[in-house]
C-alpha positions as a Python dict, from the first residue, in 0.01 Angstrom:
ca = {
    (1, 'Q'): (0, 0, 0),
    (2, 'V'): (-223, -290, -88),
    (3, 'H'): (-584, -244, -239),
    (4, 'L'): (-773, -582, -294),
    (5, 'V'): (-1081, -623, -507),
    (6, 'E'): (-1273, -956, -521),
    (7, 'S'): (-1462, -1085, -806),
    (8, 'G'): (-1621, -1411, -930),
    (9, 'G'): (-1905, -1466, -689),
    (10, 'G'): (-2257, -1550, -780),
    (11, 'L'): (-2550, -1761, -764),
    (12, 'V'): (-2483, -2157, -835),
    (13, 'Q'): (-2664, -2467, -791),
    (14, 'A'): (-2533, -2737, -562),
    (15, 'G'): (-2240, -2932, -711),
    (16, 'G'): (-2138, -2650, -920),
    (17, 'S'): (-1814, -2441, -945),
    (18, 'L'): (-1704, -2074, -910),
    (19, 'R'): (-1382, -1928, -930),
    (20, 'L'): (-1302, -1618, -722),
    (21, 'S'): (-1029, -1355, -825),
    (22, 'C'): (-863, -1109, -606),
    (23, 'V'): (-665, -839, -774),
    (24, 'D'): (-412, -622, -572),
    (25, 'S'): (-387, -263, -739),
    (26, 'G'): (-119, -179, -490),
    (27, 'H'): (245, -285, -481),
    (28, 'D'): (454, -576, -349),
    (29, 'F'): (189, -818, -382),
    (30, 'S'): (452, -1099, -373),
    (31, 'S'): (539, -983, -15),
    (32, 'Y'): (216, -1078, 134),
    (33, 'A'): (65, -1401, 231),
    (34, 'M'): (-297, -1429, 91),
    (35, 'G'): (-592, -1569, 248),
    (36, 'W'): (-960, -1631, 166),
    (37, 'F'): (-1229, -1603, 448),
    (38, 'R'): (-1595, -1616, 450),
    (39, 'Q'): (-1866, -1503, 660),
    (40, 'A'): (-2234, -1686, 633),
    (41, 'P'): (-2544, -1487, 673),
    (42, 'A'): (-2667, -1635, 1004),
    (43, 'P'): (-2682, -1374, 1297),
    (44, 'G'): (-2362, -1371, 1512),
    (45, 'K'): (-2170, -1585, 1253),
    (46, 'E'): (-1807, -1513, 1268),
    (47, 'R'): (-1595, -1479, 982),
    (48, 'D'): (-1400, -1804, 904),
    (49, 'L'): (-1078, -1900, 724),
    (50, 'V'): (-1124, -2078, 410),
    (51, 'A'): (-752, -2114, 276),
    (52, 'T'): (-435, -1948, 275),
    (53, 'I'): (-128, -1934, 54),
    (54, 'S'): (247, -1825, 132),
    (55, 'W'): (408, -1576, -86),
    (56, 'G'): (601, -1813, -278),
    (57, 'S'): (302, -2045, -316),
    (58, 'D'): (505, -2335, -137),
    (59, 'T'): (279, -2346, 161),
    (60, 'I'): (-92, -2386, 177),
    (61, 'Y'): (-367, -2417, 427),
    (62, 'Y'): (-723, -2534, 380),
    (63, 'A'): (-998, -2549, 631),
    (64, 'D'): (-1140, -2915, 677),
    (65, 'S'): (-1474, -2804, 540),
    (66, 'V'): (-1319, -2737, 202),
    (67, 'K'): (-1030, -2988, 166),
    (68, 'G'): (-1071, -3161, -163),
    (69, 'R'): (-1320, -2925, -292),
    (70, 'F'): (-1130, -2579, -299),
    (71, 'T'): (-806, -2495, -465),
    (72, 'I'): (-625, -2163, -376),
    (73, 'S'): (-354, -2020, -586),
    (74, 'R'): (-171, -1706, -692),
    (75, 'D'): (-10, -1533, -981),
    (76, 'N'): (259, -1281, -844),
    (77, 'A'): (315, -1162, -1199),
    (78, 'K'): (-52, -1061, -1217),
    (79, 'N'): (-102, -949, -867),
    (80, 'T'): (-378, -1189, -849),
    (81, 'A'): (-514, -1464, -591),
    (82, 'F'): (-753, -1718, -683),
    (83, 'L'): (-1011, -1950, -501),
    (84, 'Q'): (-1136, -2237, -718),
    (85, 'M'): (-1437, -2370, -568),
    (86, 'N'): (-1583, -2715, -687),
    (87, 'S'): (-1868, -2924, -586),
    (88, 'L'): (-2023, -2631, -373),
    (89, 'K'): (-2275, -2707, -127),
    (90, 'P'): (-2550, -2484, 34),
    (91, 'E'): (-2354, -2441, 353),
    (92, 'D'): (-2072, -2261, 141),
    (93, 'T'): (-2324, -1978, 114),
    (94, 'A'): (-2143, -1674, 235),
    (95, 'V'): (-1970, -1333, 176),
    (96, 'Y'): (-1601, -1439, 61),
    (97, 'Y'): (-1342, -1188, 153),
    (98, 'C'): (-962, -1189, 26),
    (99, 'A'): (-703, -1057, 253),
    (100, 'A'): (-326, -987, 273),
    (101, 'A'): (-74, -1036, 557),
    (102, 'P'): (257, -887, 545),
    (103, 'W'): (433, -1218, 638),
    (104, 'E'): (548, -1523, 432),
    (105, 'F'): (245, -1729, 569),
    (106, 'S'): (-35, -1699, 817),
    (107, 'T'): (-350, -1876, 934),
    (108, 'S'): (-428, -1602, 1185),
    (109, 'D'): (-703, -1345, 1063),
    (110, 'R'): (-547, -1097, 1323),
    (111, 'E'): (-224, -1095, 1112),
    (112, 'Y'): (-426, -1010, 791),
    (113, 'E'): (-399, -615, 744),
    (114, 'Y'): (-585, -563, 428),
    (115, 'W'): (-907, -681, 314),
    (116, 'G'): (-1129, -674, 13),
    (117, 'Q'): (-1496, -572, 12),
    (118, 'G'): (-1622, -926, -26),
    (119, 'T'): (-1813, -1095, -289),
    (120, 'Q'): (-2146, -1292, -232),
    (121, 'V'): (-2137, -1657, -315),
    (122, 'T'): (-2484, -1818, -294),
    (123, 'V'): (-2530, -2214, -349),
    (124, 'S'): (-2897, -2324, -394),
    (125, 'S'): (-3010, -2677, -325),
}
């Protein structure tokens, strides 16, 4: 069973940085691909994929909107995934979710079976 808890969100000015963490208190963390998704506060806005990382950290995907600014990583020994967010923009404001998929790597949100509760990131202009 996988139980994910995110932390590290908050309010930051544009151009600032935040580091999100996602701890899995379950088992077999290293057997799951990990992903970060976000959902902006606009009505009808869908949840978007931000970044994903394979269980061995050898395959990584970034959405075009965050390439060069965000870095996804994981520490399997600590059952933790990270999202380092630099050069933040107001349009990055959203609830950020981490998720786990029982595959080596996945960019499809339908393959992510376990989700955290989300952490709010707000970027002021």
